[in-house]
N, C-alpha and C positions, 0 to 999 in steps of 0.2 A: 449735636442735631437742631438746628435750630429751629424757634416758634416763631413764626411772623404771624403779620397780614398781608393779604395775596396783595395781589393790583391782578388789574383789572382789566390784563393783556392775558392775565391765567388761567379765568372761568370757564370759557372751556375746556380747556382738559382735567380740570377743577372737578367739572358738573362732568366729561364722561369715568371720569377715576374713579367717580361717587357709583355711573351707574357697573361700575368691570366689576369694584369692589362689594353688590350688593346682587351683582348674579350667580350667585352659587346660595340661594334663594331662590332663585327665581323658579325652580322643578321641583322645592319645597309646600309652593301654595299656588293655589288655585293661577289660572291669566288673570282677574283682573286684578286682584290683591297687587300682579308682578305687577301691572302697566299702572295702576295710583302708584304703586311707590314709586317709579321711576319716572313716574310722571312729577311726584316729591322733590328728587331728589333731585330730577334734570331742571326745576322747576327756575325762574329768578330772583327766587323767596330768599337768597341770598343780600342779595342786591336793596334791598328794602330800609327806609332810611333805617339806621342805628343798629342795625345787623351786622356782624362784625362775622368775618371769613379771615380762617386760621387755615396754615397750612404746616405741619412739622421739612424741613427740605435739610437734606443732607448730600452737600457736596455739590449743591445742583440741581439734586432731583427730587421731587414732591413726590412723597409717601405718601401721607394724608394729608385732609384736613380738615374742618365744623368748623358751624358753624354756631353763633354769639344771637341771639334773638333777648335785646332785650326783656326787661318784666314791661309788661303790662303791654303785652302786642301780638297779636294775634298771627303764632308762626303758625295755628292748621288752615289758617285761609274755611276760621268757622268753626271744625271741630272738638277744641274743645276754648271754655273758654277763657277770658283773660288772666294771667296769672301772674302773681306777685312778685315773683320774684325770677334772671331770666330764667333761661329755656338753649342747654345744649341739642344743636340737631345735626341732620348729616352728617354725621360723624362716621368716618372712610379711613380706610386707608390699605393700600397699592393686597393686591393677595402674596407678591412676592418680599413685602414688607414689614409681614407680620413673625410675631411673636419676639418683637426689638424692643420692644415699651413705645412704639410712635401714639400706639388711638393714645395711650396710658400719658403724653407727655402732653395732647394734647387735652385729652379729661382739664390735667393736673394743671392747666395752663386759663381753661374757661374757667375755676373752679376761683380762680386769681383776680384774675379781673372782673368777674363778680364781687368777691372782695373788698376792694379796691374799691368797685362802689358803691361800700355801704351795704350793701344784700347779707344778708343769712341763713341763706340757704338759696340753691340756683336744680333749676327741674328739668328732665328729659325726659321723651317720650318712644319708647324701643317696640319690634312690632315683640307676638309670642313664639315666632318661630327662630329669634334671633339671641340662639340662648348661653350664647360663649359669649356676647354684648351682654347682657343679664351676667354674670356670671362681674365680668370685670369692673359693670359699677355698683355692686354685690360688693368687692371687697373695697370699691369704693366707702363703703355707707349709704348706700344712695338707699335710701323704704321706700315701696310700694305707694305707692297710692292712687286705688283699686275705681275711690271716684272723680278721676281728672283721665279714667283706660276709653277710648274709641273703635268704630269698627269701620274703616275706614270708607270700603268698597262691597257691605249686608251680603257676605262670607265668609261669618261666625271667628274667624278673624282678629285676638284684638292687638290694641296698642296699646301694653301699660304703662300704665307714666307714672313714672318716681320722681323723689322731691331729695336731696341730700342738705342737710343745720347743719349749718358749723354759727362757729364764734370768732 
């Protein structure tokens, strides 16, 4: 598996893959929340200055992607204050590639890049309904930061904040 930066010609495919990767949650959440989530993962936020879009590729096929937002960036369009550490966003793995270490490889690359940039922490947010994702982040050692939680669709569903501290 190769983890590399995406190229512009792959953006449409990556955004479509994100939506198909997250679609399993649509039935579990209110329609308004799904539409807000879908809009967020389909947006051009991954092309903002300083944002790195990474893909996991095997045999020329993109199996998943993640964005790494730099510290002090409005990664959530005003929902959360700008944080002093990079933020992992929009982690998505093709349903057919799950269970093969794709998500872990993408997260590890984000952590390595944050360390290389001199940071001691990295953060992320995930929907309360994404139980598998939360378990994965907790296995990496991410800890909850409820003070940075937010409710994007005013429907009672919380987007939970996590942070990993390293040396």
